[in-house]
N, C-alpha and C positions, 0 to 999 in steps of 0.2 A: 615863608614863601615870598618870592620877589613879586612886587606888585606890577612890574612892567612886562611880565610874561603874557604873551598873547594866547588866548584860549585855543586857537586852532593849531598852535605850535606845540601844545602840551601833549605828549604821548605817554610819558611815564614820569613819576615823581617819587623821590626817596624821602620817606619820613625820617628814617634812621637806618642803621645798617641791617636791621631785621625786617623792616616793613617798607614795601614799595607798592605804589599804585600804578596800574597801567590801563590805558584806554584801548580796548580790543574789540573790534567789530561793533562799536557803539555802546559797549558795556564797560563799566568800571570794575576792574578786577583787582583784588588785594592779594599780594604775594607775601608770604612769611618765610624767611630764610631761603628765598629763591624758589619756593613752591607755591603754585596757585592755591589759595586757601578759600576765599569766599568772594561772591559777587555782590556789590553794593546794590541795595534796593533804591528805587526812586522814591523820594519823599516830597510831598507838596503840603505846605502849611496853608490851610484854607481858613482865613479869618472871616467869620460871618458878619456881613454888613447889613445894617438896618437903614430904613429910609431917613431916620433922624440921625444926622452925623454926630451930634453931641452924645446921643444915647450910645452910639457905636463906640465912640472914644472912651466914654465912661465904663462901658462894659469890658472893653479890651483892657483898660487899666486895672479894673477889678480882677479880671481873669489872670492877668499877668502877675499879679501879686501872689497868686497861688501856684505859679510855675516854679518848680525846682529842678526839672529835668526835661529832656526831649520827650520822654515817655508820658509826662504830664500833658503835653499837647495832644497825644493820642487819646488819653483818658477823657479829655475835654471834647474830643471829636474834631479837633483841628487838623489832624493828620490822617491821611488815607494811604496805607502801605500797599494796597492792591495794585496789580499791574494794569488793571482796567481804569484806574483813576484818570479821567479825561484831562485833568490839569497837567499831568506829567508830560503829555505830548508837546506842550509848548516850550519845554526846556530842552535845549540842544545837548547832544552828548558831550560837547566840549565844555559847556558851562557846568553841566552836571559833574564832569570830571574835576573841574576847578573847585567846585563847592565841596566835593568829598575830600579832596586833598587838603583843603583849608580846615575842614571839620576834624579830620583825623590828626592833622598837625596840631590843632588846638588840644585835642584829647591827649596826645603824647606830651605836649609841653605842660599840661596841667596834671602830670603824674597819673595818667590813665584814669581820670575821673569819668566813671561810666555815665554820669548824668549828661555829659556833653554829646554823646551818641545815643542812638536808640539801643535798648538793652539787647535786642537780637543781633546787634553787631558788636557792641562794646564787650560783652561778656565772652562770646566766642573768641574774639581777638585776644583778650587777656588770658583766657584759658590756654590758647595755642602758644602764647609767649611763655607761659608756665611750663608747657610740655618741652619746649626747646631749651629750657634752662636759663631764661633771661633773669638776671639778678633782681631780686625783690618782687618779681611778678606774682609768685605764689602768695606771699604775704599781702600784696595789694589786692589780689583776687578775693581773699578771705575778707579783707576789710570792706571791699565794695559790696560783697554779698550781704554782710551784716548791716552795712549802712543803708543799702537800698531796701532791705526788709524793714528796717526801723522807719524808713520814710513813709511806709504805708501804701505805696502805689500798688493797687491790686493786680494790675496787668503784669508788673515786674515780678511781684511775689509769685504769681501763677506761673510765669515763665521760668523762674529759678527752680521751683519745685518740679515742674514738668521736665525740665532738662537736667535734673538731678545735680544741681550745683551744690546742694547741701552736703553731698558726699565728701567734699573737701574739708568740712568742718570737723574739729575733734569733738569728743563727747561733751566737754564743758560748753563749747560754743553752740553745739546742737541743742543742748538743754536750754541755753539762753534763748535761742530762736523759738523753740517750742513754747516756752513760757510767754514769750512776746506774742506769739500767735494766739495762744489761749486767752490771754488778757484782752486781746482786741477782737476776738471771734465775732462778737455781735455786730461789729462795724462792717465786716466783709460781706460781699454779696454771696448768694448761695452756691453758685458754681465754683467759687474759690474756697469757701469755708468748709463745706462738707468733705471734699477730698482731703483737705489739710487735717481736719479733725479725725477722719478715718485713718489717715497715715499715722498720726500720733497715737491714736487709740490702739491701733494694731500692734504698736510696740509696747503695749501693756501700761500706758500712762493713765492712771485712775482719774486724774483731773480732767484729762481729755475726754474720757468716757462720760463723765458727769456733764461737762459742757456740751458735748455732742448731743446727748439726750435732751438737755435743756433747749438747745437751738432747734432741734426737731419739733418739739412741742410748741415753742414760741412761734416758729415760722409757719407751721401748719395752721395755728389759730389765726394768723394774719390773713389767711384765705388766699395767699398768692399761689395761683395755679401752677406757675412755672416751678416754684419750690417743690410742690407736691409731686410734680412730674419727675423732677430730678431725684427726689427721695425714693420714689417707688421703682423707677426704671434701673437705678444703680444699686438697689438692695441695701441702702443705708439703714433700713428698718431692722436689719438683722442684729443690730447692736442692742435692741430693746428686749427686755424679758417679756414673758407672756402677759403679765398684768399691764405693763406699759403699752404693749402692742394692742391690747383690748381697748385701752383708753383712746389710742389713736384711731382705731377702727370705728369706735362710737362717734368720735369727732367728725370723721369723714362721712359716715352714713348720715349724720344729722344735717350735713351741709351739701349733700349730693346734688340737689337740684341747682346749686349755684355754679357748679363746675361745668366746663365745656365737655362736649360728648366724647372727644377722643381721649380725655383724661378720666372721666367718671365711669365709663363703661368697662374699661380694663380693670379699674380698681374694684368696682362692684362685683365683676365676674370672679376675680381672684379671691375676694373675701367670701363670696357666696360659695365657691367651690372648696376653699381650704380653711376658711375661718380666720385667715390672717393674711398679711402682706409680706411675711417673712417666708423663707424656705428653710425647712428643718435640715440640719446638717448632721452628718455622721463622719467619723474619722477612721482612717485605716490604722488599726492598732499596731500593725507590723512596722509602721514607720517610726514608732517611738515607744520606749519602755516606761518613761515617767511623763505621762501626758500633762499632769498638773504643773510640774516644774517647767516643762517646755512651754506651756501656755503662757506662764508669767514672763518668759523670755521673749518669745515671739511666736504666736500660734501660726502665723502665716508660713513660717519656715519649716514647721514640723508636722502640720496636719494636712492630710489629703482630703479635701472637702468633696462631698457628693450631695447633689440636691435630691431630696425626696419630698413629695407633697405631704402636707398634714392630713388631708382627707377628711377634715371635719367641716361639714356644711354650716353656713351661717344663714339661718332662715330669714332673719331680719334683712340681711343684705340681698338675699334672693327676692324678697318681696319688694324692696326698694328698686332693685334692678328692673323688675317687670314694670313697676309703676313708672319709672323714668323712660323706659322704652315706649310705652303707650303714650305718655305725655309728650315726648319729643317727636314721635311720629305724627301725632295729632296736630303738632304745630305746623306740619306741612313742609319742613325743610328736606329736600330730596337728598342733600349730602348726608344727613343723619341716617336716612333710610338705607342708603347705599353702604354707609359705614357699618351698620348693624348686620346687613347681609354678608358683607365681606368678612366680618369677624365672627360669623356663625353665632351671633348672640341669640337668634331666635330659637336655637336648640333648647333653651331653658324653658320655653313655653310648652304647656300641654296641648292636646289636640284642640280643645275648645278655645283656648287662648290664641292659638295659631290661626283659627278660623276668624276670630275677631280682628286679629292683627292684619290678616290678608285683606279683609274688607276695608279696614282703615287705610291701608296703603293704596288700595284701589280707589277709594274716595279722594285721597290726596292727589292721585294722578288725574282723576276726573276733573278736579278743580283747576288744573293747569291748562292754559291754552297753548298747545304745542304748535309753534309756527317755525318756518325755516327748517334747518337740519336738526336731527336728533343728536343730542350730546352723548358722549361716552357714559356720563353719569346716569342719564335717563335709561339708556339701553341696558346698563348693568342692572338697574332696579327692575325694569320690565322683564328681563330674562329670568331673574330670580323669582319674580312673581308668577310668570308663566309656568314655571316648574311646580307651583303649588296649587294652581287653580284647576277647576273642571272646564269642560268645553264651553259651557255657557259664559263663564266669566272671561275665558280666553277671547271669545268673540267680542265681548264688551270692551276689552282692552284694545282690540283691533280698531273698534269704533272710536276710541279715545284718540288713537294715533292717526287714523285715516278718515277720509270722508266716507260716507255710507256706502257708496258704490264700490270703492276699492276694498273696503273692509269685507264686503260680501264676496267679492272676487277672490280675495286672499283665503277666506274660509273655504270656499269651494275648491280652490287649487290645493289646499292642504289635505283634502281627502284622498288625493292621488299620491301622496308622499309616504316615504317609509317612516318618517318621524315628524313631529310638529315643527313649525317654524321657530326660529330665534330672530331677535331684532339685532341688527348691527349698525354701527355708524358707517358713513360712506368711506371714511379712511380705513376702517377695519376691513370692509369688503375688498377694497383695493389691495390690501396686504395679505388677505386670506382667501384668495380666489380659488384655491384648491380644496377648500373645506368640504368635508363630507356631510356636514349639517346643512339643512336648508335654511337660508338666511335671507332676510329682506331688510332694506334700508328705506328711510322715509325722508322726503323733503317737501315742505309745504303741504303736509297731510296727504301726500300721494306717494305711491311706490316708485322709487327711482333706481333700485338695484335688486337683483334676484340671483342668489346662488342656488342652483338645483343640480349639483353634481352627483353622479352615481345613484340616481333614483330609479334606474331600470326603465326609463322611458324608451319606447320604440318609436314614438313620434312626439313632437312638441305639444304639450297640453294646450288646448285652444284658449283656455282662460288667460294665458300669458299675453296673447295678442290684444287683449282688452286693456292692458296697462299702458295707456297712451303716453305716459310720462316716463316710461322706462328708459334709462340711460346705459345700464350695464346688465348684461345677461350672461350667466355662466352655466353651461349645460355639459360639462365635461364628464366623460366616462359613462355615458348612457349607450343606448343601442339605436340611436336615431339614424334613419336611412335617407330621408329627404327633408328639404327645407321648404315648407309650403309657401305659396305666394303671399299669404297673410302676414309674413314677416315684414312686408312693406308698410304695414300699419304702425310699426314701431319706429317711426321716422326720427325720433329723438335719440335713438341708440348711438352711443359713442364707442361702445366696446361689446363684442360678442365672442364668446369662447366655445368652440364646438369640438375641442380636442377629444380623441379617444372614442369616437362614435363609429358608425358604419356608413358614412356618407359615400356616395358614388360620384356625385357631381354637384357643383355649385351653379345653380341656374340664375335666372334673371330676377328672382325675388328680391335681391339686394339693391336693385336700382334706386329705390326711393330713400335709401339710408344715407342721405347726403352729409350727415354729421358724423358718420362712422370714422373713428380714428384707429381702431385696433381690431383686427380680425385674425383669430387663430384657429387653424384647421389641422393641427398636428395629429399624427398617429391615427389617421383614418385610412386603414390599409386598402380599402376599395376605391378611394378617391382617385379618379383618373383625369377629370376634366374640370376646368373652370371657365365659366362663360366670359366672352369678350365684354359683355355689358358691365362686368365688375370694374373695368377700367374707367367707367364714368364716375366712380367715387373719388372725388378730388381731395377729400379730407384725410384719407387713410395714411397714417404714418408708419404703422407696423403691420406687416403681413407675414404670417408664419405658416408654412405648408410642408414642413419636413416630416419624414417618416410616412410618406404616402406613395401612391403609384402614379403620381402626376407625370404626364408625358410631355406636356407643352405649357409654357406660360402664355397668357394672352398676347397676341401680336402687338396690340396697342398699349402695352403696359407702361410705355413712356408717357402716357397721358396722366398717370397717377402722380401728379407733380409734387405732392406733399410727402411721398413715400421716403422714409429714412432707413427702415430696417426691412430686409427681405431674406428669409431663411427658407431654402428649398433643397437642403441636403438630404441624402438617403431617399431619393425619388428615382423615377425613370427618365428624368430630364436629360437630354443630350445636347441641346443647343439653346442658346439664349436669343430672344428676339432682338433685332437691330435697334428697336425703339428704346431699349433699356438704357442706352447711352444718353437719353434725354432726361433721365431722372436726376435733375440738378441737385436735389437735396439728399440723395442716397448716401448713407454713411457706412452701413454694414451690409455685407452680402455673404451668405453662406451657401456654398454649392459643392457638388461632388468633384472629385479629382478629375474624372473623365470629362466633365463639362469645362473645366479649366483648360484642358488640352485642346478641346475642339473649338474653343472660342477665344484664342489667344489675342486677336486684335481688339476685340471688345473688352477683354479683361484688362489689357494694357491701358486702354483709354480710360476705363473706370478708375484704375489705380492712379493715373495722372490727375484725375478729378478729386482725389483724396478719399476714395472709397476703400474701406478695410475689407479685404476679401479673404475668407478662410474656407477650408474644406474639411 
C-alpha cells in the first residue's frame, strides 16, 4: 500500500484479484470475487496504564512476550470487540479503513497467517477463498486450524469448534486434534473443556469418557460454583453411571451451605425429587436394529432420546433443602425469599413447617424499615405472604408497610371489596390500571395509589377520601353515579379514572385538584354535562370523554393551558367552543365526523398549529 495515499481519498482498495475492501456509509466492507462478504469490526487495543510508568512499561514488555496473535490481545483483555466500546468512536471511518487495508494486506503477504487478524475474520476469509477455488487455500486452512489449536488459545479453539471448522479435517487429522485436546483438558476453562469432551466422548472415544469423568470430579471438588452450574444445567452428569452419580450427589450435599442460593436450591430440589442430577434416557427401538453396534459408532445419530424422571426421592437432600431454606430465610435476605417463592420451593414443606416459615418471613419483613417507594422485590414477597396468612397477620403486614392510621383505613376499606388487596409498585400500577384485582401502592409508608376497578361500588367508599397522600385512583367499571364534594380532599391526585360508570355530570368537586394531570370519563353513557369549573384545572394534560352523551364542552376550555390530548368522539357534541384555539399545547384531538364539518374554520386553525385531528 502506498504511504502517500490520503485517508479521505481512499474509497476502495484491492488486496489481490479476489479480495477488495470498500468504505461504504462509514463501514469497511470486504468483497470476495466481487460479492460483499463481511463487514470489518472495530477493534481498539486498550493498554492498561498504571500510575508508576516503569511498572507499566515492565508489565507491557512482560505481556507482549506472551503475544503470538491478535486473539491473544483479546484473551488478555486488551481488545474489546463490542460496538459499544467508547474508544472506537475516536477513530474516523477513513483511518479505520486505512488500518483494515493495511492489516489484510499484511495477512495476504504473509501467506494468510491467521495470527495477524482476529480469528472471527481470518478464518471466514480463508474459508471463503477455499470455496471459490483459490489455489492452496484449502491446504492453508487446514494448516491454520491445526496450528491455532496447537497454540492453546482457548477463545480460538472455542471459536473453531463452535463454527465447525473441524469438519474440513480428515480422520487422521481429527484424531490428532482429539488427542491434543484430551492431553491438555485440565488446562482449559470449564466452558471450553466440557463441550469439547462431550463432543469427543459422544463419538465413542473411551479416553475422552475417562477424562470427562475425571474433570467432573476434580472441578466439583474445587468448589467452583460456575463449574457446578455449567455441569448441572447442560446435563453433563449424564455420562456418569449410578455409582459415580451417587458420589457426586454426596459431595454436593455435604457442601450445600457453601453454594449461592440460585445454584444450591435447584440442585437440592432435583436430587430430593429424583435422587440424581441425571435424566434417565430411553431410546426408540424402531430407529435401530443393532443398538450396541450403533452406540459404538455414534449414539447421537441413532438414538432418539426421551427424558423421564427417576422418581426416587433422596431424603437426605430433602432434609438439607429444608434446612437451607430456613437458614437462608433467617439471614434476612429478601432476594432469597423472593427466589424461593418464585421457584415454588415452599411446596416441599408440610403444614407445620409452612406456618413456621410464614412467621419467619413475617419477622424478616418486620425488621426492615421501609422508606420511600416499595420495590418489585418486596411487593412480590408481600403478595406471596398475603396469600398464606390469616386476617390478623394480614393487618400486621399492613402495619409494617404503612403508618398506623393508613393501615387501619386500608383494613376498613378491604371489608367492602370482592377480594383482598394486593401490593403493587407504582410502576406496576401505572402499567396495569385495568386490573380487576384491588391493588395499593406505598410511598413513604403512605398509600399513594389505589386500583378499585369492577368492585360493584354504587358510590365511592368514604374511606378513600381519608387517604390524603393519594396520587392515583382507578375506579373503572363500577356503578358510581355521582362524585361527592369530598373528592376535593384528595388534593394530591395526579390521575383519576372513572371509565365505565353511571355518571350523569361532573360538578365542581374537582376544583381543588390543582395537580390533576389525567382525567378519564369514557363509557359513561349517561354523562351529559361537565362543569365550567373544570377549566380551572391548569395542570390537566389528558382529558378523555369519549363514548358518552356529552352535548357541550366547557366554553372556557381554552384556559386549560397544559392540555395535550382531548378525546371526545362518539358523543352528542356538535360544536367546538371558540376558546379551544387557545390550547397552545394541544397535540391530539379526536372528534366525530359531523363536528369536523360544522367547525371547519376552527379545525383548519388547529391543524395549522400542528394538532393531529382524527375522527
